C-alpha positions in Angstrom: 106.5 104.5 1.4 104.4 102.2 3.4 103.0 98.9 1.8 99.3 99.0 1.1 97.1 96.2 2.6 94.7 94.6 0.2 91.1 94.0 1.5 89.3 91.3 -0.5 86.0 93.0 0.2 87.1 96.0 -2.0 87.9 93.9 -5.1 84.5 94.6 -6.6 85.0 98.3 -6.4 88.4 98.3 -8.2 88.8 100.2 -11.5 90.2 98.7 -14.6 93.8 100.0 -14.0 93.6 98.4 -10.5 92.5 95.1 -12.0 95.4 95.1 -14.3 97.8 95.4 -11.4 99.8 92.3 -10.7 99.3 92.6 -6.9 95.4 92.6 -7.5 95.8 89.2 -9.4 97.8 87.7 -6.4 95.0 88.7 -3.9 92.2 87.4 -6.3 93.9 84.1 -6.5 94.1 83.8 -2.7 90.4 84.6 -2.4 89.5 82.0 -5.0 91.5 79.3 -3.4 89.9 79.8 -0.1 86.4 79.6 -1.6 87.2 76.5 -3.5 88.5 74.8 -0.3 85.4 75.7 1.6 83.2 74.3 -1.3 85.0 71.0 -1.5 84.9 70.6 2.4 81.2 71.1 2.2 80.7 68.6 -0.5 82.7 65.9 1.4 80.7 66.4 4.6 77.6 66.2 2.6 78.6 62.9 1.1 79.7 61.4 4.3 76.4 62.5 6.1 74.4 60.8 3.3 76.5 57.6 3.5 75.8 57.3 7.1 72.1 58.1 7.1 71.0 57.1 3.6 68.7 54.1 2.7 71.7 51.9 1.7 72.9 51.8 5.3 69.5 50.8 6.8 68.4 48.1 4.4 70.6 45.0 4.5 70.9 42.9 1.5 69.1 39.5 1.3 72.3 37.5 2.3 72.5 39.3 5.5 69.1 38.8 7.0 69.1 37.2 10.5 65.6 35.7 10.4 65.9 32.0 11.5 64.9 29.3 9.0 61.1 29.1 9.2 60.9 25.4 10.2 62.6 26.2 13.5 60.3 26.7 16.6 60.7 30.0 18.3 61.5 28.5 21.7 64.6 26.5 20.3 68.1 27.5 21.3 69.1 28.7 17.8 72.7 28.7 16.7 74.2 32.4 16.2 73.0 34.3 13.2 71.2 31.5 11.3 71.0 32.3 7.6 67.7 32.4 5.8 66.5 33.4 2.3 63.3 34.9 1.1 60.5 32.3 1.0 62.6 29.2 1.9 60.9 25.9 1.0 60.5 22.8 3.2 60.7 19.2 2.3 60.2 15.9 4.2 61.4 12.4 3.5 60.8 9.2 5.4 63.5 6.7 6.1 63.3 3.4 4.4 65.0 0.1 5.3 68.7 0.4 4.5 68.6 4.2 4.0 71.5 6.5 5.3 71.1 10.2 5.9 73.4 11.1 3.0 71.4 9.0 0.6 68.2 10.7 1.7 69.7 14.2 1.3 70.9 13.2 -2.2 67.4 12.1 -3.1 66.1 15.4 -1.8 68.3 17.4 -4.0 71.1 18.4 -1.5 74.6 18.7 -3.0 77.2 16.2 -1.8 79.3 19.0 -0.4 76.4 20.5 1.6 75.3 17.0 2.7 78.8 16.3 4.0 79.2 19.5 5.9 75.7 19.4 7.4 76.0 15.8 8.5 79.4 16.4 10.0 78.0 19.3 12.1 74.9 17.2 13.1 77.2 14.5 14.7 77.9 16.9 17.5 74.2 16.3 18.8 73.1 13.2 17.0 74.5 10.0 15.6 73.1 9.6 12.0 73.5 5.9 12.3 70.6 5.9 14.8 68.2 6.6 12.0 65.6 3.8 11.7 62.9 2.9 9.3 59.9 5.3 9.6 61.9 8.2 10.9 61.3 11.6 9.2 64.0 14.0 7.9 63.0 17.6 7.4 65.1 20.0 5.3 64.8 23.8 4.5 66.2 25.1 1.2 66.5 28.7 0.0 64.5 29.9 -3.0 67.5 31.1 -4.9 68.7 28.2 -7.2 72.3 27.1 -7.3 74.1 25.8 -10.4 72.3 22.4 -10.2 68.9 24.0 -10.0 68.2 23.4 -6.3 68.2 25.9 -3.5 71.0 26.1 -0.9 70.5 23.9 2.2 69.6 26.1 5.1 69.2 23.4 7.6 67.8 20.0 8.6 66.0 18.4 11.4 65.4 14.8 12.7 63.8 13.4 15.8 66.4 12.4 18.2 63.8 10.9 20.7 60.1 11.5 21.4 60.9 14.5 23.4 64.0 16.0 21.5 64.7 17.1 18.1 68.3 17.5 16.6 69.2 19.7 13.8 71.7 22.0 12.0 71.2 25.5 10.6 73.3 27.6 8.1 75.0 30.6 9.8 76.2 33.8 8.3 79.8 32.5 8.2 78.7 29.8 5.9 79.1 27.0 8.4 76.4 24.7 9.7 75.8 24.8 13.4 74.1 22.1 15.5 71.4 22.6 17.9 68.9 20.4 20.0 65.3 21.3 20.8 63.7 20.0 24.0 60.0 19.6 23.5 57.6 21.2 26.1 55.6 18.1 27.2 53.3 17.3 30.2 52.7 13.9 31.8 49.3 12.6 32.3 47.9 9.1 33.3 46.5 6.7 30.8 44.5 3.6 31.6 43.4 0.5 29.7 41.4 -2.4 31.0 39.1 -5.2 29.7 38.3 -8.9 29.5 40.5 -11.3 27.5 38.4 -12.7 24.6 41.0 -14.2 22.1 44.6 -12.9 23.1 45.8 -10.8 26.0 48.0 -8.8 23.6 45.4 -8.2 21.0 42.6 -7.4 23.4 44.8 -5.0 25.1 45.6 -3.1 21.8 41.8 -3.1 21.1 41.2 -1.3 24.4 43.6 1.4 23.3 46.6 0.4 25.2 49.9 1.3 23.3 51.9 -1.6 21.9 54.8 -0.5 24.0 52.9 -0.7 27.2 51.4 -4.2 26.3 54.8 -5.5 25.6 56.0 -4.3 29.0 52.8 -5.6 30.7 53.3 -9.1 29.4 57.0 -9.0 30.5 56.0 -8.0 34.0 53.9 -11.2 34.4 56.3 -13.5 32.5 57.8 -14.5 35.9 54.5 -16.0 37.2 52.2 -16.6 34.1 52.4 -19.4 31.6 50.6 -17.4 28.8 49.8 -20.7 27.0 47.9 -22.5 29.8 47.2 -20.0 32.5 45.2 -17.5 30.3 41.6 -18.2 29.5 38.7 -16.2 27.9 37.0 -14.1 30.5 40.3 -13.3 32.5 40.8 -9.6 33.2 43.6 -7.1 32.7 44.1 -3.6 34.0 47.0 -1.2 33.5 47.7 2.4 34.5 50.7 4.2 32.8 52.3 7.4 32.3 51.8 9.2 28.9 53.6 12.3 27.5 51.3 14.9 25.9 52.2 17.9 23.7 50.8 21.4 23.6 47.7 20.5 21.6 46.8 17.5 23.8 48.2 14.8 21.5 49.9 11.9 23.1 53.4 11.5 21.7 54.7 8.7 23.8 53.7 6.2 26.4 55.8 6.2 29.5 56.3 3.7 32.4 53.7 1.4 33.8 52.6 2.6 37.3 50.2 -0.3 38.1 49.3 -3.5 36.4 46.8 -6.2 37.4 46.0 -9.6 35.7 43.3 -12.0 36.9 43.5 -15.5 35.8 40.5 -17.6 37.1 40.3 -16.8 40.9 43.9 -15.6 41.1 44.7 -11.8 40.8 48.3 -10.5 40.7 48.7 -6.7 41.1 52.1 -5.0 40.7 53.1 -1.4 41.5 56.1 0.6 40.3 58.6 1.7 42.9 61.5 3.9 42.4 64.6 3.8 44.6 66.6 6.8 45.8 69.3 6.1 43.2 66.7 6.4 40.4 66.4 2.7 39.6 62.9 1.2 39.5 61.2 -2.1 39.9 57.8 -3.7 40.4 56.4 -5.1 43.7 53.1 -6.7 44.7 50.8 -5.4 47.3 53.0 -6.8 50.1 56.1 -5.1 48.7 57.6 -8.3 47.3 59.4 -8.1 44.0 57.9 -9.7 40.9 61.4 -10.5 39.6 62.3 -14.2 39.9 65.7 -15.8 39.1 64.4 -16.8 35.7 61.6 -16.0 33.3 59.0 -18.6 32.6 58.5 -17.0 29.2 61.5 -15.4 27.5 59.6 -14.2 24.4 56.6 -11.8 24.1 53.3 -12.9 23.0 54.3 -16.4 21.8 52.3 -19.7 22.3 53.8 -23.1 23.3 53.9 -25.3 20.3 55.7 -28.2 21.9 56.2 -29.1 25.6 58.9 -30.8 27.6 59.0 -34.7 27.4 59.3 -37.6 24.9 57.7 -37.0 21.5 58.0 -38.0 17.8 60.6 -35.8 16.2 59.0 -33.8 13.2 62.1 -34.2 11.1 63.9 -37.5 12.3 60.6 -39.3 12.5 61.2 -41.4 15.6 60.5 -40.8 19.4 62.9 -38.7 21.1 63.3 -36.7 24.3 62.3 -33.1 23.8 64.5 -31.5 26.5 62.8 -28.0 26.4 59.8 -26.0 25.4 59.1 -24.6 22.0 57.5 -21.1 21.5 56.1 -20.5 18.1 56.4 -16.9 17.0 56.9 -14.9 13.8 60.5 -14.9 12.4 62.4 -11.9 13.8 60.6 -11.7 17.1 62.9 -10.7 19.9 64.2 -13.3 22.4 65.1 -12.1 25.9 67.5 -13.4 28.5 65.6 -15.3 31.2 67.8 -13.9 33.8 71.0 -12.0 34.7 74.1 -14.0 33.8 77.2 -14.6 31.5 77.1 -15.9 28.1 78.9 -19.2 27.8 78.3 -20.2 24.2 77.1 -18.2 21.2 77.1 -19.4 17.6 76.2 -22.4 15.5 75.5 -25.5 17.4 74.6 -28.5 15.0 70.8 -29.3 15.0 70.2 -26.5 17.4 71.1 -23.9 14.7 72.1 -20.5 16.0 72.3 -21.0 19.8 73.1 -19.1 22.9 73.6 -20.5 26.4 73.7 -18.3 29.6 75.2 -19.2 32.9 73.0 -17.7 35.6 74.7 -19.0 38.8 76.4 -22.2 39.9 73.3 -24.2 39.5 71.2 -22.8 36.6 71.8 -22.1 32.9 69.5 -21.5 30.1 69.7 -22.3 26.3 68.0 -20.6 23.2 68.1 -22.4 19.9 67.0 -22.1 16.1 67.6 -18.3 16.1 67.4 -16.3 12.9 70.2 -14.3 14.1 72.0 -13.6 17.4 71.9 -10.0 18.8 74.9 -7.8 18.2 77.5 -8.0 21.0 76.2 -11.4 22.5 79.3 -13.5 22.6 81.0 -15.6 25.2 82.1 -13.8 28.5 79.6 -10.9 27.9 77.3 -10.2 30.9 73.6 -9.9 30.1 70.6 -8.7 32.2 67.3 -10.2 32.6 65.0 -9.2 29.7 67.8 -8.1 27.5 67.4 -9.0 23.8 69.9 -11.7 23.0 68.6 -12.9 19.6 65.7 -13.2 17.2 63.2 -16.0 16.5 64.1 -18.1 13.4 64.2 -21.6 12.0 68.0 -22.4 11.9 69.2 -25.9 12.3 66.8 -29.0 12.4 63.7 -27.0 12.5 60.3 -27.1 10.5 59.4 -23.4 11.1 60.1 -20.3 13.0 60.2 -20.9 16.8 62.3 -20.6 20.0 63.6 -23.8 21.6 64.1 -22.9 25.3 65.9 -25.0 27.9 66.6 -24.6 31.5 69.7 -26.6 32.8 69.9 -27.5 36.5 73.5 -28.5 37.4 74.0 -29.4 33.8 70.9 -31.4 33.3 67.9 -30.2 31.3 64.7 -29.8 33.4 61.1 -28.8 32.6 61.0 -25.1 32.5 57.3 -25.1 33.5 58.0 -26.9 36.8 60.8 -24.8 38.0 59.6 -22.4 40.7 61.6 -19.5 42.0 60.9 -17.3 45.0 61.0 -13.4 44.7 64.5 -12.2 45.1 63.6 -9.0 47.0 61.2 -7.5 49.6 61.1 -3.9 50.4 61.8 -2.7 53.9 62.4 0.5 56.0 61.9 3.8 54.2 61.5 2.1 50.8 58.5 0.1 52.2 57.0 3.3 53.7 57.3 5.2 50.4 56.0 2.3 48.4 52.9 2.0 50.7 52.2 5.7 50.2 52.4 5.3 46.4 50.4 2.0 46.4 47.6 3.8 48.4 47.6 6.7 46.0 47.2 4.3 43.1 44.5 2.2 44.7 42.4 5.4 45.5 42.9 6.6 42.0 41.7 3.1 40.6 38.6 3.1 43.0 37.7 6.6 42.0 37.9 5.9 38.2 36.2 2.5 38.4 37.1 -1.1 39.2 38.8 -3.5 36.7 36.6 -4.8 34.0 
């Protein structure tokens, strides 16, 4: 007898005796098993589809947002995946005398651990020891409070220079990454001119000339001008300089002097900036002769002569004594500059001279500086210094009645009157340098004529 095949489609038409047949039950179980497998397979596919396309996959949680901290400009080269929180807050603090970056961050509520990690990262682009009084530190904190009640540190910024900002930002990995912003600035020309009424420096500031430019202006003429005796009311000054301007037209920094002119009585000295092919620059008169002399007549900015060279009654000892130098009265802490290139021969305490520095310039001339409040860092015997470099600061150490600089010039070991020592210019332009200088000078002269004469 042949075996009968069971067709699942005929199950519903079976009679009761057929249903009770064991072979029927076997077929029924096979059909139910197949149906359950199909149903489970469908449920699994439905779940996977929902997981891949559902809202949970398209809406990242708050701690995976990739929006940069709000205080970072859009044009900055940001670190990878900077971390931000909803509604981050910003705070600023100004550096006071003696402040450190870690102390400032502590005052602003940043944890010691975050301060340490952020400062460590910042050192890749900025030395925190460079902070000075008046600098501003900006931080960004998340709105979600930590255990100490403050938000997480998302980043910090500090001005590295007038055209650069250094900072760090928190990344998704939890590390701080350093970056540097280069500001987009344009260069324009600034000009200040006027008549001297009381003081060259003060009158220049009143005419809107930046302090930095006036200091450089005075140093340019320190080779030729005795600011105590040569300057008189009615004398004239004129200065043209670069200035750096930001996107909204604000001047953020004064640049180099391009042209400077000083008229004392009937004498006018005009100086022009010249840049050499190696990038170095210096100043020359209208004949192409350098303004630099072997030694400065005035090694300090904006000071007045309080005592000249010669015999005088000593203000402390009370008897007549040779005063073998020139005294410049100036506020305590005023920078003192090397009168010329040379090598430091002595640096330290020197009896009645107090804190003292002596520089050897060549086989003939030396200069000496006395009564300093302090000697500049690194100024020690054997160190080479450049003309105009700060070597110390005005004070009243030793036998002194008040803050001033005692300045001496020694010729072959003998003190001579600094005001009677005359030096010729060390350099005169020639060849291609002279041609380029003349082109620049003509350009400046035309600009000055077009914008109005001095005074």
